[in-house]
Each structure stands twice: as structure tokens, then as C-alpha cells.
C-alpha positions in Angstrom: 74.6 -28.2 46.0 72.9 -26.5 43.0 74.7 -27.4 39.9 73.4 -27.3 36.3 70.4 -25.1 35.3 68.7 -24.2 32.1 67.4 -20.6 31.9 64.9 -19.5 29.3 64.9 -15.9 28.1 62.2 -14.3 25.9 63.2 -11.9 23.1 62.5 -8.8 25.3 65.1 -10.1 27.8 68.2 -10.3 25.6 69.9 -8.6 22.7 72.4 -10.0 20.2 75.3 -7.7 19.4 77.2 -10.4 17.6 74.8 -13.0 16.0 77.6 -14.4 13.9 79.1 -16.1 16.9 76.2 -18.6 16.6 76.1 -21.5 14.2 74.3 -21.0 11.9 74.3 -17.2 12.4 71.4 -15.9 14.5 70.8 -12.9 12.2 67.4 -14.3 11.5 66.5 -13.3 15.1 67.4 -9.6 14.5 65.6 -9.4 11.2 62.6 -11.3 12.4 62.9 -13.8 9.5 61.4 -16.8 11.2 62.6 -20.0 9.8 60.7 -23.0 11.3 63.0 -25.6 12.8 66.2 -23.6 12.7 68.3 -23.5 15.8 71.4 -21.3 16.3 73.8 -22.7 18.8 77.0 -21.7 20.5 79.0 -24.0 22.8 82.3 -23.7 24.6 85.2 -25.1 22.5 87.6 -27.8 23.7 90.4 -25.3 23.5 88.6 -22.9 25.8 87.8 -25.5 28.3 91.4 -26.9 28.4 92.6 -23.3 29.0 90.3 -23.0 32.0 87.7 -20.9 30.3 84.1 -22.1 31.0 81.1 -20.8 29.0 77.5 -21.8 29.0 75.8 -23.7 26.1 73.5 -21.4 24.2 70.6 -22.2 21.8 68.2 -19.8 20.1 65.1 -21.4 18.6 61.7 -20.2 17.5 58.9 -22.1 19.3 56.5 -21.9 22.2 57.9 -20.4 25.4 56.9 -21.3 28.9 53.8 -19.1 28.6 52.7 -20.7 25.4 53.6 -17.9 23.0 55.6 -18.5 19.8 58.9 -16.6 20.2 62.6 -16.8 19.7 63.7 -18.1 23.0 67.3 -18.1 24.2 68.2 -21.2 26.2 71.2 -20.9 28.5 72.5 -24.2 29.9 75.4 -24.1 32.4 77.0 -25.6 35.4 77.0 -22.8 38.0 80.0 -23.9 40.1 82.1 -24.5 36.9 81.3 -20.9 35.8 82.3 -19.4 39.1 85.0 -21.8 40.4 86.2 -23.6 37.3 85.0 -26.9 38.8 81.9 -28.5 40.4 83.6 -29.9 43.4 83.4 -26.7 45.4 79.8 -26.0 46.6 78.0 -22.7 46.0 76.6 -20.7 48.9 73.8 -18.2 48.9 76.3 -15.3 49.1 77.7 -16.4 45.7 74.5 -15.4 43.8 75.5 -11.8 43.0 79.0 -12.6 41.8 77.6 -15.5 39.9 75.1 -13.4 38.0 77.8 -10.8 37.3 80.1 -13.5 35.9 77.3 -14.9 33.8 76.4 -11.5 32.4 80.0 -10.8 31.4 80.5 -14.2 29.9 77.3 -13.9 27.8 78.5 -10.5 26.6 81.7 -12.2 25.3 79.5 -14.6 23.5 77.6 -11.8 21.7 74.6 -11.7 24.0 73.6 -8.7 26.1 71.4 -9.5 29.2 70.8 -7.4 32.2 71.6 -8.9 35.7 68.0 -8.3 36.6 66.7 -10.3 33.6 69.1 -13.1 34.6 68.1 -13.1 38.2 64.4 -13.4 37.3 64.7 -15.7 34.4 62.5 -18.8 34.4 64.3 -22.1 35.1 63.3 -25.0 32.9 65.8 -27.6 34.3 67.7 -27.8 37.6 70.3 -30.4 38.7 71.1 -30.7 42.4 74.3 -32.5 43.4 76.5 -33.6 46.3 80.1 -34.7 46.3 80.8 -37.2 49.1 84.6 -37.5 49.7 86.1 -40.6 51.3 89.6 -40.7 52.9 89.2 -43.8 55.0 89.6 -46.4 52.3 85.9 -46.5 51.3 85.2 -46.6 47.6 82.3 -45.4 45.4 82.1 -48.9 44.1 81.0 -50.2 47.5 78.2 -47.7 47.9 77.0 -47.9 44.3 76.5 -51.6 44.7 74.5 -51.0 47.9 72.3 -48.5 46.1 71.8 -51.0 43.2 70.1 -53.3 45.7 67.2 -50.9 46.3 63.8 -51.9 44.8 63.4 -49.4 42.0 60.0 -49.6 40.1 60.3 -51.3 36.7 58.6 -48.2 35.2 61.9 -46.5 35.5 64.9 -47.3 33.3 68.1 -48.4 35.0 71.4 -47.9 33.4 74.7 -49.0 34.8 77.9 -48.2 33.0 80.6 -50.5 34.0 84.2 -49.8 33.0 87.2 -52.1 33.6 86.9 -52.1 37.3 83.0 -52.1 37.2 80.6 -50.1 39.2 81.4 -46.7 37.7 77.9 -45.3 37.5 74.3 -46.2 38.4 71.5 -44.1 36.9 67.8 -44.2 37.5 66.1 -42.5 34.6 62.6 -41.4 33.5 61.5 -38.8 30.9 61.3 -36.1 33.5 64.0 -36.8 36.0 67.2 -38.8 36.7 69.0 -39.8 39.9 72.6 -40.6 39.3 75.5 -41.9 41.4 79.0 -42.2 40.0 82.6 -42.3 40.8 83.8 -38.8 40.1 87.5 -39.4 39.9 87.1 -42.3 37.4 84.8 -40.0 35.4 87.5 -37.5 35.2 90.0 -40.1 34.1 87.6 -41.2 31.4 87.2 -37.6 30.3 91.0 -37.5 29.8 90.6 -40.2 27.2 87.5 -38.9 25.6 84.8 -36.4 26.8 82.2 -38.7 25.2 83.0 -41.5 27.6 82.4 -39.4 30.7 79.2 -38.9 32.5 79.6 -35.1 32.8 79.9 -32.6 30.0 82.7 -30.0 29.7 85.1 -31.9 32.1 88.1 -30.5 30.4 87.9 -27.4 32.5 88.6 -29.3 35.7 90.8 -32.2 34.7 93.6 -30.8 36.9 91.4 -31.0 40.0 92.1 -34.4 41.4 95.7 -34.5 40.2 96.2 -31.7 42.7 94.3 -33.4 45.5 95.3 -37.0 45.3 99.0 -36.7 46.2 97.9 -35.3 49.6 95.2 -38.0 50.1 96.3 -41.4 48.8 92.9 -42.9 49.7 90.9 -39.9 48.3 87.7 -41.1 46.6 84.6 -39.2 45.7 81.0 -40.5 45.2 78.8 -37.9 43.4 75.0 -37.9 43.6 72.9 -35.9 41.2 69.2 -35.4 41.1 68.2 -34.0 37.7 64.8 -32.4 37.5 64.5 -31.9 33.7 61.0 -30.3 33.3 59.2 -27.5 35.1 56.3 -29.8 35.6 58.6 -32.3 37.5 60.1 -29.5 39.6 56.6 -28.3 40.6 55.6 -31.9 41.4 58.6 -32.5 43.7 58.3 -29.1 45.4 54.6 -29.7 46.1 55.4 -33.1 47.6 58.1 -31.5 49.9 56.0 -28.5 50.8 58.4 -26.1 49.0 56.7 -22.9 47.8 58.8 -20.9 45.4 58.6 -19.3 42.0 60.7 -21.2 39.5 63.1 -18.4 38.7 66.9 -18.3 39.1 67.0 -16.1 42.2 64.2 -17.9 44.0 65.7 -21.4 43.4 69.2 -20.4 44.3 68.9 -21.7 47.9 71.1 -24.4 49.4 68.3 -25.4 51.8 66.1 -26.4 48.8 68.9 -28.4 47.3 69.5 -30.2 50.5 65.8 -31.2 50.9 65.6 -32.5 47.4 68.7 -34.6 47.6 67.8 -36.0 51.0 64.3 -36.8 49.7 65.6 -39.0 46.9 68.3 -40.6 49.1 65.6 -41.5 51.7 63.4 -43.0 49.0 66.2 -45.3 48.0 67.0 -46.2 51.6 63.4 -47.1 52.2 63.4 -49.5 49.2 66.4 -51.4 50.5 65.8 -54.2 53.0 67.9 -54.8 56.1 68.1 -58.4 55.0 70.6 -57.4 52.3 73.2 -56.5 55.0 72.7 -59.6 57.1 76.0 -61.5 56.9 75.1 -64.9 58.4 74.8 -67.6 55.8 73.3 -69.8 58.5 69.5 -70.1 57.8 68.8 -71.2 61.3 70.4 -68.1 62.8 68.5 -65.8 60.4 65.2 -67.6 61.0 65.6 -67.1 64.8 66.4 -63.5 64.3 63.3 -63.0 62.2 61.0 -64.7 64.6 62.5 -63.1 67.7 62.5 -59.5 66.5 59.3 -59.7 64.3 56.8 -61.5 66.6 53.9 -60.7 64.2 55.4 -62.6 61.3 53.5 -65.8 60.3 55.5 -68.9 59.6 54.7 -68.4 55.9 56.1 -64.9 56.0 59.2 -65.9 57.9 60.0 -68.7 55.4 59.3 -66.3 52.5 61.9 -63.8 53.8 64.3 -66.6 54.4 63.9 -67.7 50.7 64.2 -64.0 49.6 67.4 -63.6 51.4 68.8 -66.7 49.7 67.7 -65.6 46.3 69.2 -62.1 46.8 72.6 -63.7 47.2 72.7 -64.3 43.4 70.1 -61.9 41.9 68.9 -58.4 42.4 65.3 -57.4 43.2 64.5 -56.2 39.6 65.6 -59.6 38.2 63.4 -61.4 40.8 60.4 -59.2 40.1 60.7 -59.9 36.4 60.6 -63.7 37.2 57.4 -63.1 39.2 55.8 -60.7 36.8 52.6 -62.8 36.7 52.3 -62.5 40.5 53.1 -58.8 40.9 50.7 -58.3 43.9 52.2 -61.2 45.8 55.7 -60.0 45.0 54.8 -56.6 46.4 53.6 -58.2 49.7 56.9 -60.0 50.1 58.9 -56.8 49.5 56.7 -54.9 51.9 57.5 -57.6 54.6 61.2 -57.3 53.7 61.1 -53.5 54.0 59.5 -53.7 57.5 61.7 -56.4 58.9 63.7 -55.8 62.1 66.9 -57.4 63.1 68.9 -57.1 66.3 71.5 -54.4 66.7 74.1 -57.1 67.3 73.3 -58.9 64.1 76.4 -59.3 62.0 76.2 -57.1 58.9 78.4 -56.6 55.9 
């Protein structure tokens, strides 16, 4: 459930034996000719990916490292399961750490960079993405669950991006400068990658385009909803860990723990669930029936609150919560009270739900 990471290596932790593999050449690092603003990059080619050869994305740049010193830092960005398995559908386990580090070391050597396994294991992590693939074989679709997730009350301070393709509901992304939470239809994303990698949510999909062509003939109803939590800064990682009571150094080896990944993913899933009212799943269009349900199972509701919830349910039939909040921007506090009531509402177990 740990997927993409970004490692940062100081000059003392790596050596370039073939700087010309970078564009532009990274010879300036060897000769200590510091050129402000220059970045030397090396990315996997489309030909390599199509041949099943996965490599990390490398960047060497002169700037301030994580400790504040000016230095020529090597940034290594990669999907760990793609490196080890050739896809990110299979999940990594703790026992995979040693072979993963060995594979990364040998791959970096082929890219002109020498790094010891110890340096890699203790390298600082600048970014970490956690993910979970949820497979459905019962006829359920990612579209159904993405639409449910969209109904959660997400603060307007976060950007919401939904990418709709021909059949709609392909991806839903909650974005800020420091983190993202993304839900998307993984199979459709692979299909888009076949047309153009730029149209896909994931990078470097070419290495795994065969994956679902192999699986789908055996499972005609096979669908996959993928969830990703992308913590894009060390500050954000520390903040989330502090909230969850996780104490760990932010190094590759210390963060390579499935238990941490599970806690982070469940934390964000629970936050979304808490922001989605039970009213949204109540199927009765009969206002009388709903009003009786509200009064019966929420005896502390005042008549005003009950009628507000009844009106909210009606409005949510045609608009989502963010649209409604925008309409009531001048009454933000009152709107929050209505949402708080909706979040705490109780309905009978026998109530008809969609």
C-alpha cells in the first residue's frame, strides 16, 4: 500500500559514473562547476516502459537540501511496486524491502549512478504516496462509489477536480499545495494511457498496459477503484503522523511499513465518510415519511431543524454540498450548523436506502 516516493540524496551519498546519461550532462556536478538554476534530468523512455523496463525519474539540482545547506541533491522519484513487480496492482509487503533496495541500486547503476544499499535505506523521504486498489467482481463500478464520495462536504479551501471522460466519473481529486486525495477508475485510466500517457492519471503506465487485458477475460465484471493519498511535503507527512500518533523518522526504511500506510488511508477515508450525511442515501421521495423518520429517531431535533434537514435533502437531489455552500456564502456559520445537524442525523436501520 506504499506506492510512489521521492528520495533525496546529498552529494556524499551518491557518485556519478556516467554523467552524460543525464540531460543536460551532469558533468557540472563532478567538476563542482555550480550553475544556478541548472537541472540535469533522466527519465525512463517510452520504449523502455513498453518493453517492461521500469526506471525511476532522476533530477540533480543545486539548491538547499532538507537540512538547509546548498548542495547538489539527487532526487529519485519512483513507484516502488512498478520497480519490483512491473505494476502497481500487486501490493508490497515488509519482506519486500531488501529485494526492493537491491533492485533500486542495480537500476540506478544502469542509469549512471552509484549508491550503496545503506544510503538508499536511510535516505530522507520528501514525498510519499499511499494507495489501495479495490477490486469489484460483483457488478459494482468505480463510477458508483466516486459519485458517493463526491457528495462529502469538502472544505472550499481545497480544490476539487473531477475529470469526466465519455462515460463520466473517471476521477475525483481533492487537492491542496501539500497533499492530494484521489479516487479513480484504474481500468479506464489504463485504457486512456493506451491512447496517450498525457490523458492518464498515472505516470509511466506503459509498463503495465498488459495487466488488465490478462485479468478481464477471467472476470467479465472485473472493475478496480483506486484510492491514493499523496503527502507531497515533509511538513505535511509530519503533520499527519503527529495527528495519528505515528512516531517515525522520515527515511525510506522507517516508512516502509504497511501498517503506517493502512492507518493513513483509513484516516482519510474516515474523514470523507464523516462529511457525508445519511440523508444522501435515504431513498424515499415522500417528505412525510422522511419527516417522521427524523422526528422519531432524533427526538432532540427542534421543528426548525427538522424542516431544515427536510429542505436540505430536497436541495441535495439536484445540487451538491459545495454548490449549496457557495449559494449561502454570506451565511457561512448558519450553513455549518445545518451541515452539523445533517452529519449527526440518525435514521432507522429499516429505512430504504439507495
